C-alpha positions as a Python dict, from the first residue, in 0.01 Angstrom:
ca = {
    (1, 'M'): (0, 0, 0),
    (2, 'N'): (-370, -62, -72),
    (3, 'M'): (-467, -267, -380),
    (4, 'R'): (-812, -293, -531),
    (5, 'P'): (-947, -650, -586),
    (6, 'R'): (-967, -597, -970),
    (7, 'N'): (-598, -499, -984),
    (8, 'A'): (-516, -802, -768),
    (9, 'I'): (-678, -1034, -1028),
    (10, 'G'): (-482, -877, -1313),
    (11, 'L'): (-161, -901, -1124),
    (12, 'A'): (-226, -1267, -1048),
    (13, 'L'): (-275, -1343, -1422),
    (14, 'V'): (45, -1165, -1518),
    (15, 'V'): (243, -1344, -1251),
    (16, 'S'): (94, -1677, -1362),
    (17, 'A'): (191, -1615, -1725),
    (18, 'L'): (542, -1519, -1633),
    (19, 'L'): (580, -1832, -1422),
    (20, 'G'): (431, -2055, -1690),
    (21, 'V'): (123, -2151, -1499),
    (22, 'T'): (-146, -2342, -1696),
    (23, 'P'): (-484, -2187, -1785),
    (24, 'R'): (-656, -2425, -1542),
    (25, 'A'): (-433, -2308, -1262),
    (26, 'Q'): (-495, -1951, -1362),
    (27, 'A'): (-873, -2001, -1341),
    (28, 'Q'): (-835, -2153, -992),
    (29, 'A'): (-634, -1851, -879),
    (30, 'V'): (-900, -1615, -1007),
    (31, 'S'): (-1169, -1807, -813),
    (32, 'E'): (-970, -1783, -487),
    (33, 'V'): (-930, -1408, -530),
    (34, 'E'): (-1307, -1370, -580),
    (35, 'Q'): (-1364, -1556, -253),
    (36, 'L'): (-1123, -1323, -74),
    (37, 'R'): (-1306, -1022, -215),
    (38, 'A'): (-1642, -1156, -84),
    (39, 'Q'): (-1490, -1210, 260),
    (40, 'L'): (-1358, -851, 262),
    (41, 'R'): (-1705, -716, 181),
    (42, 'T'): (-1851, -920, 469),
    (43, 'L'): (-1588, -786, 711),
    (44, 'E'): (-1648, -427, 602),
    (45, 'E'): (-2024, -466, 668),
    (46, 'R'): (-1960, -607, 1016),
    (47, 'L'): (-1727, -318, 1099),
    (48, 'R'): (-1996, -67, 998),
    (49, 'Q'): (-2250, -242, 1224),
    (50, 'L'): (-2010, -242, 1521),
    (51, 'E'): (-1935, 127, 1473),
    (52, 'A'): (-2309, 208, 1467),
    (53, 'R'): (-2368, 13, 1791),
    (54, 'Q'): (-2076, 186, 1964),
    (55, 'L'): (-2215, 529, 1879),
    (56, 'Q'): (-2556, 436, 2026),
    (57, 'A'): (-2424, 268, 2344),
    (58, 'P'): (-2387, 469, 2672),
    (59, 'P'): (-2041, 529, 2823),
    (60, 'A'): (-1888, 225, 2990),
    (61, 'A'): (-1930, 365, 3342),
    (62, 'A'): (-2296, 440, 3286),
    (63, 'A'): (-2360, 102, 3127),
    (64, 'A'): (-2210, -72, 3429),
    (65, 'A'): (-2436, 117, 3674),
    (66, 'P'): (-2745, -57, 3814),
    (67, 'A'): (-3054, -19, 3595),
    (68, 'E'): (-3257, 129, 3885),
    (69, 'Q'): (-2985, 352, 4030),
    (70, 'A'): (-3145, 647, 4211),
    (71, 'A'): (-3073, 1001, 4105),
    (72, 'P'): (-2835, 1197, 4334),
    (73, 'R'): (-3020, 1346, 4630),
    (74, 'S'): (-2914, 1640, 4843),
    (75, 'V'): (-3049, 1907, 5075),
    (76, 'E'): (-2842, 2223, 5061),
    (77, 'P'): (-2766, 2388, 5399),
    (78, 'G'): (-2721, 2761, 5440),
    (79, 'T'): (-2354, 2709, 5524),
    (80, 'E'): (-2110, 2448, 5395),
    (81, 'R'): (-1998, 2362, 5746),
    (82, 'V'): (-2335, 2212, 5847),
    (83, 'N'): (-2488, 1877, 5753),
    (84, 'L'): (-2859, 1907, 5682),
    (85, 'A'): (-3119, 1627, 5650),
    (86, 'L'): (-3484, 1657, 5552),
    (87, 'S'): (-3729, 1384, 5650),
    (88, 'G'): (-4094, 1337, 5731),
    (89, 'Q'): (-4406, 1131, 5675),
    (90, 'V'): (-4771, 1145, 5576),
    (91, 'N'): (-5004, 921, 5778),
    (92, 'R'): (-5367, 908, 5662),
    (93, 'G'): (-5652, 673, 5739),
    (94, 'V'): (-6024, 606, 5743),
    (95, 'L'): (-6183, 585, 6088),
    (96, 'Y'): (-6520, 424, 6161),
    (97, 'A'): (-6684, 496, 6497),
    (98, 'D'): (-7006, 369, 6653),
    (99, 'D'): (-7121, 498, 6995),
    (100, 'G'): (-7424, 270, 7025),
    (101, 'T'): (-7668, 539, 6902),
    (102, 'A'): (-7507, 660, 6579),
    (103, 'S'): (-7208, 582, 6359),
    (104, 'E'): (-6986, 782, 6125),
    (105, 'V'): (-6691, 745, 5884),
    (106, 'F'): (-6410, 1000, 5913),
    (107, 'H'): (-6113, 1069, 5686),
    (108, 'V'): (-5838, 1137, 5937),
    (109, 'D'): (-5475, 1202, 6006),
    (110, 'N'): (-5355, 912, 6221),
    (111, 'D'): (-5252, 1069, 6553),
    (112, 'N'): (-5067, 753, 6658),
    (113, 'S'): (-4788, 890, 6433),
    (114, 'S'): (-4894, 1223, 6286),
    (115, 'T'): (-4813, 1376, 5946),
    (116, 'R'): (-4496, 1580, 5993),
    (117, 'I'): (-4181, 1738, 5844),
    (118, 'R'): (-3840, 1743, 6011),
    (119, 'L'): (-3511, 1924, 5951),
    (120, 'D'): (-3193, 1806, 6127),
    (121, 'G'): (-2879, 2014, 6112),
    (122, 'D'): (-2547, 1936, 6280),
    (123, 'A'): (-2182, 2041, 6265),
    (124, 'T'): (-1863, 1904, 6421),
    (125, 'L'): (-1687, 2122, 6675),
    (126, 'S'): (-1417, 1869, 6767),
    (127, 'E'): (-1354, 1496, 6766),
    (128, 'D'): (-1570, 1470, 7077),
    (129, 'V'): (-1827, 1750, 7043),
    (130, 'S'): (-2092, 1828, 6783),
    (131, 'V'): (-2369, 2087, 6787),
    (132, 'G'): (-2697, 2091, 6602),
    (133, 'A'): (-3058, 2194, 6574),
    (134, 'V'): (-3391, 2024, 6508),
    (135, 'I'): (-3710, 2171, 6362),
    (136, 'E'): (-4006, 1935, 6352),
    (137, 'V'): (-4364, 2043, 6283),
    (138, 'Q'): (-4684, 1851, 6223),
    (139, 'F'): (-4998, 1918, 6020),
    (140, 'E'): (-5299, 1715, 6129),
    (141, 'S'): (-5610, 1768, 5922),
    (142, 'N'): (-5901, 1598, 6102),
    (143, 'S'): (-5688, 1426, 6365),
    (144, 'S'): (-5804, 1077, 6464),
    (145, 'S'): (-5777, 1178, 6830),
    (146, 'A'): (-6005, 1480, 6791),
    (147, 'V'): (-6291, 1384, 6557),
    (148, 'S'): (-6637, 1363, 6713),
    (149, 'L'): (-6982, 1241, 6612),
    (150, 'Q'): (-7103, 1594, 6687),
    (151, 'Q'): (-6886, 1763, 6425),
    (152, 'D'): (-7016, 1871, 6086),
    (153, 'S'): (-6680, 1960, 5929),
    (154, 'P'): (-6313, 1857, 5970),
    (155, 'V'): (-6155, 1954, 6303),
    (156, 'G'): (-5815, 2080, 6404),
    (157, 'P'): (-5599, 2380, 6315),
    (158, 'N'): (-5537, 2415, 5942),
    (159, 'N'): (-5173, 2499, 5997),
    (160, 'F'): (-4845, 2352, 6117),
    (161, 'T'): (-4807, 2309, 6493),
    (162, 'E'): (-4483, 2275, 6685),
    (163, 'R'): (-4327, 1947, 6791),
    (164, 'K'): (-3958, 2028, 6822),
    (165, 'L'): (-3771, 2359, 6792),
    (166, 'E'): (-3444, 2298, 6971),
    (167, 'V'): (-3065, 2320, 6969),
    (168, 'F'): (-2824, 2070, 7124),
    (169, 'A'): (-2459, 2006, 7210),
    (170, 'D'): (-2350, 1642, 7205),
    (171, 'S'): (-2037, 1494, 7364),
    (172, 'K'): (-1942, 1127, 7347),
    (173, 'R'): (-1781, 1156, 7690),
    (174, 'L'): (-2019, 1395, 7868),
    (175, 'G'): (-2361, 1334, 7712),
    (176, 'R'): (-2607, 1566, 7540),
    (177, 'L'): (-2757, 1901, 7642),
    (178, 'W'): (-3084, 2016, 7478),
    (179, 'L'): (-3237, 2364, 7482),
    (180, 'G'): (-3577, 2462, 7343),
    (181, 'Q'): (-3912, 2305, 7257),
    (182, 'G'): (-3878, 1928, 7256),
    (183, 'D'): (-3914, 1603, 7451),
    (184, 'T'): (-3896, 1636, 7825),
    (185, 'A'): (-3696, 1370, 8008),
    (186, 'S'): (-4010, 1174, 8098),
    (187, 'N'): (-4174, 1187, 7755),
    (188, 'G'): (-4205, 840, 7602),
    (189, 'S'): (-4143, 664, 7934),
    (190, 'A'): (-4483, 488, 7914),
    (191, 'E'): (-4450, 403, 7544),
    (192, 'M'): (-4153, 165, 7501),
    (193, 'D'): (-4271, -79, 7235),
    (194, 'L'): (-4078, -330, 7018),
    (195, 'S'): (-4384, -493, 6860),
    (196, 'G'): (-4372, -308, 6527),
    (197, 'T'): (-4740, -210, 6563),
    (198, 'S'): (-4722, 133, 6733),
    (199, 'V'): (-4824, 308, 6409),
    (200, 'V'): (-5181, 199, 6493),
    (201, 'A'): (-5178, 66, 6852),
    (202, 'Y'): (-4964, 144, 7157),
    (203, 'S'): (-5024, 247, 7518),
    (204, 'S'): (-5175, 585, 7421),
    (205, 'I'): (-5490, 421, 7292),
    (206, 'S'): (-5686, 752, 7277),
    (207, 'D'): (-5479, 857, 6975),
    (208, 'M'): (-5711, 639, 6764),
    (209, 'A'): (-6055, 779, 6859),
    (210, 'G'): (-6003, 997, 7164),
    (211, 'G'): (-6259, 1258, 7064),
    (212, 'I'): (-6552, 1014, 7035),
    (213, 'E'): (-6797, 1057, 7326),
    (214, 'F'): (-6974, 786, 7521),
    (215, 'R'): (-7355, 798, 7517),
    (216, 'T'): (-7623, 692, 7758),
    (217, 'A'): (-7899, 456, 7652),
    (218, 'A'): (-8120, 764, 7605),
    (219, 'G'): (-7868, 908, 7356),
    (220, 'A'): (-7724, 1183, 7579),
    (221, 'F'): (-7357, 1260, 7524),
    (222, 'G'): (-7113, 1190, 7804),
    (223, 'P'): (-6734, 1227, 7837),
    (224, 'S'): (-6501, 1151, 7546),
    (225, 'I'): (-6255, 860, 7541),
    (226, 'G'): (-5967, 1105, 7572),
    (227, 'A'): (-6123, 1259, 7884),
    (228, 'V'): (-6146, 930, 8078),
    (229, 'F'): (-5812, 782, 7968),
    (230, 'T'): (-5446, 884, 7980),
    (231, 'N'): (-5124, 683, 7983),
    (232, 'F'): (-4951, 936, 8214),
    (233, 'D'): (-4663, 962, 7967),
    (234, 'G'): (-4455, 1222, 8146),
    (235, 'L'): (-4460, 1592, 8062),
    (236, 'S'): (-4482, 1544, 7685),
    (237, 'R'): (-4295, 1802, 7472),
    (238, 'D'): (-4243, 2152, 7611),
    (239, 'D'): (-4004, 2445, 7636),
    (240, 'R'): (-3728, 2308, 7856),
    (241, 'I'): (-3361, 2245, 7917),
    (242, 'R'): (-3270, 1876, 7920),
    (243, 'Y'): (-2956, 1673, 7989),
    (244, 'D'): (-2893, 1310, 7885),
    (245, 'T'): (-2598, 1120, 8026),
    (246, 'P'): (-2387, 893, 7803),
    (247, 'K'): (-2506, 532, 7793),
    (248, 'F'): (-2348, 294, 8042),
    (249, 'G'): (-2417, -68, 7954),
    (250, 'G'): (-2729, 38, 7767),
    (251, 'V'): (-2858, 254, 8057),
    (252, 'Q'): (-2911, 629, 8019),
    (253, 'A'): (-3036, 891, 8266),
    (254, 'S'): (-3218, 1210, 8166),
    (255, 'F'): (-3320, 1524, 8353),
    (256, 'S'): (-3515, 1831, 8243),
    (257, 'H'): (-3651, 2158, 8380),
    (258, 'V'): (-3967, 2287, 8210),
    (259, 'D'): (-4088, 2643, 8166),
    (260, 'G'): (-4312, 2728, 8462),
    (261, 'G'): (-4112, 2531, 8719),
    (262, 'S'): (-4198, 2167, 8645),
    (263, 'W'): (-3917, 1910, 8634),
    (264, 'D'): (-3869, 1542, 8564),
    (265, 'A'): (-3615, 1260, 8556),
    (266, 'A'): (-3600, 928, 8371),
    (267, 'L'): (-3394, 610, 8333),
    (268, 'R'): (-3394, 416, 8005),
    (269, 'Y'): (-3243, 89, 7891),
    (270, 'S'): (-3208, -70, 7548),
    (271, 'G'): (-3006, -378, 7463),
    (272, 'K'): (-3004, -753, 7400),
    (273, 'F'): (-2966, -1063, 7611),
    (274, 'D'): (-2880, -1368, 7398),
    (275, 'E'): (-3065, -1220, 7096),
    (276, 'I'): (-3362, -1118, 7312),
    (277, 'A'): (-3426, -745, 7256),
    (278, 'V'): (-3527, -539, 7559),
    (279, 'A'): (-3637, -176, 7592),
    (280, 'A'): (-3753, -23, 7921),
    (281, 'A'): (-3803, 313, 8089),
    (282, 'I'): (-3919, 463, 8418),
    (283, 'A'): (-3978, 831, 8492),
    (284, 'Y'): (-4089, 1068, 8767),
    (285, 'A'): (-4244, 1405, 8686),
    (286, 'D'): (-4325, 1691, 8926),
    (287, 'A'): (-4579, 1928, 8772),
    (288, 'A'): (-4710, 2070, 9102),
    (289, 'S'): (-4610, 2427, 9014),
    (290, 'R'): (-4811, 2431, 8692),
    (291, 'Q'): (-5076, 2159, 8705),
    (292, 'G'): (-5086, 2056, 9069),
    (293, 'Y'): (-4971, 1695, 9052),
    (294, 'S'): (-4676, 1460, 9039),
    (295, 'Q'): (-4673, 1126, 8859),
    (296, 'L'): (-4477, 808, 8797),
    (297, 'S'): (-4477, 621, 8465),
    (298, 'G'): (-4292, 327, 8314),
    (299, 'S'): (-4297, 64, 8043),
    (300, 'A'): (-4102, -233, 7910),
    (301, 'S'): (-4103, -436, 7592),
    (302, 'V'): (-3933, -769, 7518),
    (303, 'K'): (-3899, -925, 7172),
    (304, 'L'): (-3785, -1284, 7121),
    (305, 'P'): (-3584, -1402, 6817),
    (306, 'I'): (-3890, -1600, 6700),
    (307, 'G'): (-4083, -1274, 6654),
    (308, 'V'): (-4303, -1284, 6965),
    (309, 'S'): (-4308, -963, 7170),
    (310, 'V'): (-4462, -874, 7507),
    (311, 'T'): (-4515, -511, 7608),
    (312, 'G'): (-4643, -360, 7932),
    (313, 'A'): (-4692, -8, 8068),
    (314, 'M'): (-4834, 154, 8378),
    (315, 'G'): (-4853, 490, 8550),
    (316, 'G'): (-5023, 683, 8826),
    (317, 'R'): (-5068, 1037, 8951),
    (318, 'D'): (-5104, 1207, 9290),
    (319, 'D'): (-5393, 1441, 9222),
    (320, 'V'): (-5462, 1746, 9441),
    (321, 'A'): (-5836, 1691, 9385),
    (322, 'G'): (-5812, 1386, 9610),
    (323, 'R'): (-5808, 1129, 9332),
    (324, 'D'): (-5514, 901, 9254),
    (325, 'P'): (-5579, 794, 8895),
    (326, 'F'): (-5375, 517, 8739),
    (327, 'F'): (-5360, 296, 8429),
    (328, 'Y'): (-5198, -20, 8306),
    (329, 'Y'): (-5155, -164, 7957),
    (330, 'G'): (-5053, -499, 7808),
    (331, 'K'): (-4984, -613, 7450),
    (332, 'L'): (-4896, -946, 7289),
    (333, 'A'): (-4773, -934, 6930),
    (334, 'Y'): (-4603, -1150, 6668),
    (335, 'T'): (-4382, -1036, 6380),
    (336, 'M'): (-4327, -1260, 6076),
    (337, 'A'): (-4227, -1231, 5710),
    (338, 'P'): (-4468, -1437, 5496),
    (339, 'L'): (-4458, -1181, 5214),
    (340, 'P'): (-4158, -1050, 5016),
    (341, 'W'): (-4256, -685, 5078),
    (342, 'G'): (-4149, -664, 5444),
    (343, 'E'): (-4245, -769, 5797),
    (344, 'T'): (-4602, -843, 5901),
    (345, 'S'): (-4693, -773, 6265),
    (346, 'V'): (-5017, -874, 6435),
    (347, 'G'): (-5123, -824, 6794),
    (348, 'V'): (-5382, -778, 7065),
    (349, 'D'): (-5385, -544, 7366),
    (350, 'Y'): (-5582, -455, 7676),
    (351, 'T'): (-5582, -146, 7897),
    (352, 'M'): (-5757, -17, 8206),
    (353, 'A'): (-5768, 330, 8362),
    (354, 'E'): (-5939, 435, 8684),
    (355, 'D'): (-6046, 769, 8832),
    (356, 'V'): (-5901, 975, 8546),
    (357, 'A'): (-6199, 1207, 8485),
    (358, 'A'): (-6406, 1138, 8798),
    (359, 'A'): (-6383, 932, 9117),
    (360, 'G'): (-6516, 585, 9059),
    (361, 'D'): (-6463, 581, 8680),
    (362, 'E'): (-6338, 255, 8537),
    (363, 'F'): (-6237, 259, 8170),
    (364, 'T'): (-6134, -52, 7976),
    (365, 'S'): (-6038, -110, 7614),
    (366, 'Y'): (-5913, -397, 7402),
    (367, 'A'): (-5810, -424, 7038),
    (368, 'V'): (-5676, -643, 6759),
    (369, 'F'): (-5452, -500, 6486),
    (370, 'L'): (-5221, -572, 6192),
    (371, 'V'): (-4934, -377, 6033),
    (372, 'Q'): (-4775, -467, 5699),
    (373, 'S'): (-4448, -301, 5602),
    (374, 'V'): (-4367, -239, 5237),
    (375, 'D'): (-3995, -167, 5259),
    (376, 'Q'): (-3933, -77, 4896),
    (377, 'V'): (-4158, 228, 4920),
    (378, 'A'): (-4101, 308, 5294),
    (379, 'T'): (-4469, 246, 5369),
    (380, 'D'): (-4665, 87, 5653),
    (381, 'L'): (-5017, -38, 5591),
    (382, 'F'): (-5230, -79, 5904),
    (383, 'V'): (-5571, -179, 6031),
    (384, 'A'): (-5712, -197, 6386),
    (385, 'A'): (-6041, -257, 6561),
    (386, 'R'): (-6095, -143, 6922),
    (387, 'N'): (-6377, -152, 7176),
    (388, 'H'): (-6407, 100, 7463),
    (389, 'Q'): (-6612, 67, 7780),
    (390, 'L'): (-6677, 315, 8063),
    (391, 'D'): (-6832, 221, 8397),
    (392, 'R'): (-6933, 524, 8608),
    (393, 'P'): (-7133, 501, 8931),
    (394, 'G'): (-7494, 608, 8873),
    (395, 'T'): (-7466, 629, 8494),
    (396, 'S'): (-7480, 366, 8224),
    (397, 'F'): (-7292, 425, 7898),
    (398, 'D'): (-7295, 223, 7575),
    (399, 'D'): (-6966, 88, 7448),
    (400, 'V'): (-6783, 276, 7172),
    (401, 'F'): (-6645, 70, 6885),
    (402, 'A'): (-6384, 214, 6646),
    (403, 'A'): (-6190, 75, 6347),
    (404, 'L'): (-5903, 245, 6169),
    (405, 'G'): (-5723, 154, 5847),
    (406, 'G'): (-5470, 347, 5641),
    (407, 'A'): (-5112, 400, 5537),
    (408, 'R'): (-4802, 584, 5660),
    (409, 'V'): (-4548, 685, 5392),
    (410, 'K'): (-4209, 805, 5511),
    (411, 'F'): (-3959, 1017, 5319),
}
């Protein structure tokens, strides 16, 4: 039964009279009832405030979620039986080049790790076997490896170009079989690198300014950097069939047959020895049926727990023109974490190539570079400065200096 405060006061007076309570006692009782009524009003106001807050508050599960929780992400495949992943990156930079006669600033796509989009699809056939497909294309507007001081507009195809268009079957026991456009067995064999700086500097140094030509003292154009240097990195990507064995103690063998009759084979290793990371590869490629040569290439990279890394690469080719061109490359780098954003890697390198474009050519290059990772936004900031020198019998060329800075954003 609910009773209003005014009725409660009257009832208290009646009860007091019946019990013979004195007027003073009656007054005290009335005062106590007034205090109770004030307390009730206060409680009612607090209840109204709590109800208002509860209506405004999010559900308990949502309130407990992290404040910066990402929205659900998904890529829908064409069939529910296939897993599909979309990834890619944009890698842009500003390139400065000086050939001793003139200089220019270019806005480029960084060919060390080009702008690209990738789709990976895979499905499980059994506990041991899965099948899948990869589509990876790149779009390089004004590629850093192709720009030239002779151009008057951006270079390169204004469209996507193929990198990988392949299918595969993967077995934990038997290895992986690839079919289609993709990496040959020898591709990457001269580019093993644990330094964390390959986004701007690795053994393929012509990716930075390969289209810039050397000039004579009189200003005449000579060969480009890309024409007098190569790192002999296998047969690149091509239409092929490739087989990779399972890894045994970190060692894996690969074989491929390429459209047109070329073939190659490679051995790779990746692992650790007492917290020392090691990656190495060696490959042989026979391209006599298509390009008239065979070549050997290899590289190794070692990274110590303290952040110091040492990387080396070399390769050579038996050329039907009578030349036996070769190259070697060395890099010393250090990775640290002085900033909260991510790792900072700095390094220097040196390379030499001989007889690549003509007998007697000696090309050398050295560089200094820095890469700063910003993990929270999947970004690498980079800057590099490199000098190039060409010695050719009977001709004197000025050095070419190039500097590149920019950012790679992955998604």
